[in-house]
Structure formats: C-alpha cells, structure tokens
C-alpha positions as CSV (number, residue, x, y, z in Angstrom):
1,M,-0.1,0.0,-0.1
2,G,1.7,3.0,-1.1
3,N,1.9,6.6,0.4
4,G,-0.1,5.5,3.3
5,M,0.0,7.6,6.5
6,T,2.8,6.3,9.0
7,G,3.2,7.3,12.7
8,S,4.5,5.8,16.2
9,E,1.0,5.9,17.7
10,A,-0.2,3.0,19.2
11,V,-3.5,1.7,18.4
12,T,-5.5,-1.3,19.3
13,V,-6.4,-3.8,16.6
14,Y,-9.2,-6.3,17.5
15,F,-9.6,-9.7,16.7
16,G,-12.5,-12.2,16.6
17,G,-15.6,-12.1,19.0
18,D,-18.9,-11.1,18.2
19,A,-20.6,-8.1,17.0
20,H,-23.9,-7.2,18.3
21,E,-26.2,-4.9,16.2
22,A,-28.9,-2.9,18.0
23,W,-31.5,-0.3,16.6
24,T,-32.5,2.4,18.8
25,N,-33.5,5.9,18.5
26,D,-30.3,7.2,17.7
27,G,-30.1,4.6,15.1
28,L,-27.8,1.6,14.7
29,V,-25.5,1.0,18.0
30,V,-22.8,-1.8,17.7
31,S,-21.3,-3.5,20.6
32,Y,-18.6,-6.1,20.8
33,T,-18.0,-9.2,22.9
34,G,-15.2,-11.7,22.9
35,R,-12.6,-9.6,21.0
36,L,-8.7,-10.2,21.6
37,P,-6.9,-7.0,21.6
38,V,-3.4,-6.5,20.0
39,L,-1.6,-3.0,19.9
40,A,-0.1,-2.0,16.4
41,V,3.0,0.6,16.8
42,N,4.5,1.8,13.2
43,E,8.1,1.5,13.6
44,G,9.9,2.4,10.5
45,G,7.0,2.0,8.4
46,R,6.1,-1.5,9.4
47,E,3.4,-2.2,11.8
48,R,4.5,-4.3,14.7
49,A,2.4,-6.2,17.4
50,Y,2.5,-5.9,21.2
51,A,0.5,-7.3,23.8
52,P,-1.7,-4.5,25.6
53,R,-1.3,-4.1,29.4
54,P,-3.9,-5.9,31.5
55,V,-7.1,-3.7,32.2
56,R,-9.6,-6.1,34.1
57,A,-9.8,-5.2,37.7
58,G,-10.2,-8.0,39.9
59,D,-10.1,-11.0,37.5
60,V,-6.6,-11.8,37.5
61,K,-7.1,-15.4,35.8
62,A,-9.3,-14.0,32.8
63,D,-6.8,-11.0,32.6
64,Y,-3.6,-13.3,32.3
65,N,-5.1,-15.7,29.9
66,E,-6.2,-12.9,27.7
67,S,-2.5,-11.4,28.0
68,A,-1.2,-14.5,27.2
69,R,-3.3,-15.0,24.2
70,S,-2.5,-11.3,22.9
71,A,1.1,-12.0,23.6
72,E,1.3,-15.0,21.3
73,L,-1.3,-13.5,18.4
74,A,1.7,-10.5,18.6
75,A,4.6,-12.9,18.4
76,R,3.0,-14.7,15.4
77,L,2.0,-11.5,13.7
78,N,5.5,-10.0,13.9
79,S,7.3,-13.3,13.1
80,G,5.1,-14.0,10.0
81,A,3.6,-17.1,11.3
82,V,0.2,-16.0,10.5
83,P,-2.1,-16.5,7.3
84,A,-1.6,-13.7,4.9
85,L,-4.8,-12.6,5.3
86,T,-4.5,-12.3,9.2
87,R,-1.4,-10.1,8.5
88,A,-3.2,-7.9,6.1
89,Y,-5.9,-7.6,8.2
90,F,-3.9,-6.2,11.1
91,I,-2.0,-3.9,8.9
92,A,-5.1,-2.6,7.4
93,A,-7.0,-2.3,10.8
94,A,-4.0,-0.3,12.2
95,R,-3.6,2.2,9.4
96,A,-7.4,2.8,9.8
97,A,-7.5,3.3,13.1
98,R,-4.7,5.7,13.3
99,A,-5.9,7.7,10.4
100,A,-9.7,7.8,11.8
101,A,-8.1,9.0,15.1
102,S,-5.9,11.6,13.9
103,V,-8.7,14.0,12.4
104,G,-11.4,16.1,14.3
105,R,-13.8,15.5,10.9
106,I,-13.8,12.7,9.0
107,S,-14.2,14.8,6.0
108,D,-10.7,15.4,6.7
109,L,-9.6,11.9,6.3
110,P,-8.6,11.8,2.4
111,S,-5.9,14.3,3.3
112,K,-4.7,12.1,6.1
113,L,-4.9,8.7,4.4
114,H,-4.8,8.5,0.7
115,C,-3.4,5.1,-0.8
116,E,-3.6,3.4,-4.0
117,L,-4.8,-0.1,-3.4
118,S,-3.6,-3.1,-6.0
119,G,-7.1,-5.2,-5.8
120,G,-5.6,-8.0,-3.5
121,L,-5.8,-8.5,0.1
122,D,-5.0,-4.8,0.7
123,A,-8.7,-4.4,-0.2
124,I,-9.7,-5.2,3.6
125,I,-9.0,-1.9,4.5
126,L,-11.6,-0.6,3.0
127,P,-14.6,-2.3,5.0
128,E,-12.4,-1.8,8.2
129,L,-12.5,2.1,7.6
130,L,-16.0,2.2,6.9
131,R,-16.6,0.0,10.2
132,L,-14.9,2.7,12.1
133,L,-16.7,5.5,10.5
134,L,-20.2,3.9,10.7
135,D,-19.5,2.6,14.2
136,E,-17.1,4.7,16.0
137,R,-17.7,8.1,14.3
138,R,-21.4,7.5,14.0
139,A,-21.2,8.7,10.2
140,G,-24.2,7.9,7.9
141,W,-23.9,5.2,5.2
142,D,-23.4,7.6,2.5
143,E,-21.1,9.9,4.5
144,A,-18.9,7.2,5.3
145,M,-18.7,5.5,1.9
146,G,-17.9,8.9,0.2
147,V,-15.2,9.5,2.9
148,V,-13.6,6.0,2.1
149,S,-14.0,6.3,-1.6
150,E,-11.9,9.4,-1.6
151,C,-9.1,7.9,0.5
152,F,-8.7,5.2,-2.1
153,D,-7.7,4.6,-5.7
154,L,-7.4,1.2,-7.2
155,R,-4.5,0.6,-9.6
156,M,-4.1,-2.6,-11.6
157,A,-2.3,-3.7,-14.5
158,G,-2.2,-6.6,-16.9
159,S,-5.0,-9.2,-16.8
160,A,-4.3,-11.6,-13.9
161,T,-7.2,-13.5,-12.2
162,P,-9.2,-11.8,-9.3
163,G,-8.2,-12.4,-6.0
164,A,-10.9,-14.5,-3.9
165,V,-10.8,-14.5,0.0
166,P,-13.7,-16.8,2.1
167,L,-16.4,-14.3,3.7
168,G,-16.2,-16.7,6.7
169,A,-12.2,-16.2,7.0
170,I,-12.9,-12.2,7.3
171,A,-15.6,-12.8,9.6
172,A,-13.5,-14.9,12.0
173,L,-11.1,-12.2,12.0
174,Q,-13.7,-9.4,12.4
175,Q,-17.4,-10.4,12.2
176,R,-18.8,-6.6,11.4
177,T,-16.2,-5.7,8.8
178,A,-17.8,-9.2,7.2
179,S,-21.3,-8.0,7.6
180,L,-20.5,-4.4,5.8
181,I,-19.0,-6.5,2.9
182,R,-22.3,-8.0,2.6
183,A,-24.0,-4.7,2.6
184,V,-21.9,-3.3,-0.2
185,N,-22.4,-6.6,-2.4
186,E,-26.3,-6.0,-1.8
187,K,-26.2,-2.3,-2.9
188,L,-24.0,-3.2,-5.7
189,C,-26.0,-6.2,-6.7
190,S,-29.1,-3.9,-6.6
191,R,-27.6,-1.7,-9.0
192,L,-26.5,-4.3,-11.4
193,W,-30.4,-5.5,-11.4
194,D,-31.5,-2.2,-12.0
195,T,-29.2,-2.0,-15.0
196,W,-29.6,-5.6,-16.3
197,P,-32.9,-7.0,-14.9
198,G,-33.0,-10.8,-14.8
199,D,-29.4,-11.2,-15.7
200,W,-28.5,-13.4,-12.9
201,R,-25.4,-14.7,-14.6
202,R,-23.9,-11.2,-15.4
203,I,-24.8,-10.3,-11.7
204,G,-23.2,-13.1,-10.2
205,E,-20.4,-12.7,-12.2
206,S,-19.8,-9.4,-11.1
207,A,-21.0,-9.5,-7.7
208,V,-18.4,-8.9,-4.9
209,I,-19.5,-11.9,-2.8
210,R,-19.3,-15.0,-5.2
211,D,-19.9,-18.7,-3.9
212,G,-19.1,-17.6,-0.5
213,E,-15.9,-15.7,-1.6
214,V,-15.0,-12.3,-1.8
215,C,-13.8,-10.6,-4.9
216,T,-11.0,-8.3,-3.5
217,E,-10.7,-6.8,-7.1
218,T,-14.4,-5.9,-7.4
219,L,-14.7,-5.0,-3.8
220,C,-12.0,-2.0,-4.6
221,A,-13.9,-1.3,-8.1
222,E,-17.1,-0.4,-5.9
223,M,-15.6,1.3,-3.2
224,C,-12.5,3.3,-4.8
225,S,-12.6,6.9,-6.0
226,R,-10.7,6.1,-9.2
227,I,-9.8,3.2,-11.0
228,F,-6.5,2.8,-12.9
229,C,-6.5,-0.4,-15.2
230,T,-5.6,-1.8,-18.6
231,K,-8.1,-1.6,-21.5
232,E,-8.2,-5.6,-21.3
233,R,-9.2,-5.6,-17.7
234,R,-11.7,-2.7,-18.2
235,A,-13.0,-5.0,-21.0
236,S,-12.9,-8.2,-19.0
237,S,-13.2,-8.8,-15.3
238,L,-14.3,-4.8,-14.8
239,R,-16.7,-4.6,-17.6
240,S,-19.8,-4.2,-16.0
241,M,-18.3,-1.8,-13.4
242,Y,-16.8,0.2,-16.3
243,I,-20.8,0.5,-17.6
244,L,-22.2,1.1,-14.5
245,S,-19.5,4.3,-13.9
246,P,-17.1,4.9,-17.1
247,A,-16.1,8.5,-15.4
248,R,-14.0,6.7,-12.4
249,F,-11.7,4.8,-15.2
250,T,-8.5,5.7,-16.4
251,D,-6.6,3.5,-18.9
252,I,-2.9,2.8,-17.9
C-alpha cells in the first residue's frame, strides 16, 4: 500500500469475537464481546504487534489468559507465522484506526490517508475503515462511503485472475467487517439488477461475493474513487463496473 500514513502512535486492533447490532432511537448501535486486543505500533514504516497491558480489575485469571493470548498472537504476527489474510487485516486495521483517530472531522480523512490499492488483500482496509466511521464516528452510510471512496484509488495492471477470499475467514477476524462487505455487495447487486434486470449470470459474475468468497478486485472497484487499469481488464473482469461508472476509469 503506497503513500499511506505512518506514525508511532499505538492503536488497538481487535481480532475475533462477536458483533451485536441494536437499532435505537439514535440509529444503529454496535457493541462487541469476546474480541482479542493487540496493540499496533508503526516502527520504521512497518506495523509491529504488542500485547496490551492487562485492564481487568479483580479478575486476575481472565486477565492473564487474555494477555497471554494477545502476546502469542502478537509474536506470530511479527514473525510472519500467520495466514496472509490475518497479517493484511492487522496492517489495514492499524492504519485505518490511526488515520481515523488523527482527524477531528471525518471529511479531513482523505488528506491524511490517501492510498492506491492493488486489488489484493490490501482491499480489507476499505470495509474496516467503513466500520470505524459508521460504528465509532457515528457517520451515516452515504457520508462514510463517500469518505472511504475518496481515501483510495485502485491501480491494476495486466489481466491476472481476480483474488478471492472466503467471507468466513474475514468474519473470523472481524465479524462486523464481514457484514459490511455483505451490505456493499447487496447495494452493488441492486444497481446491477436495475441495469440488467433478470440477468442473473452477469449479476453473479459481477458481484463482490461469489459462492461465499469475496472478490477483492470488485470490492476495490466498488469502493474506490478512481480506477486505473488496462483496457483488457476494463473489457473483461471490470466490464460491468465500467458500464456502471465509466468516469471513474483511467487507462494505463
């Protein structure tokens, strides 16, 4: 991920657990249980993981168990002994949290965090930043999506096969992020249906979620403000997206 924000501030990245959604008079409120915290510190441009200090009062055993689990996960993240998706999520969540915490107004985020994505695992930062804006900054959907879009561009070369990640694997890392990917997919499929009603094959081939897997290329194409790609890719895997919003595309 190029041109991203760096800094030494420690931010907390949460793994696993459950997300609980409740509609109130003030809108949707999301709470979490059972998440495992890991501190992220940017050291020389690289995110390193650390176990946070114990915070529970009076529950020494639970505190020790959580601290030990956090320390184990932090060590595995730093040594590379985790799946590529887990490492990508840790980096993305840390950068998103650090950027979101650095601004008073979320409209200032694009000036703090503007990156080009490759359409691979780095795509996970898109729904994670969306989660922070919706759940922690209490932004509305359209506002949050607009800010996320302005933060990122998609740059793709060649005609490689789009990457696919099991949605269940994302849910295991961050349940709420997976649910937001579903929401993005539903809104995209609605637009596809409006343009090609009844064309289930095209809709299925152009969706973000296909057979339980997230197409990271399509996720980026749907959520990024600008798309830089070859004419070949524009005419193949990104053709439906190009027809929906041609102004976002630039040939490379």
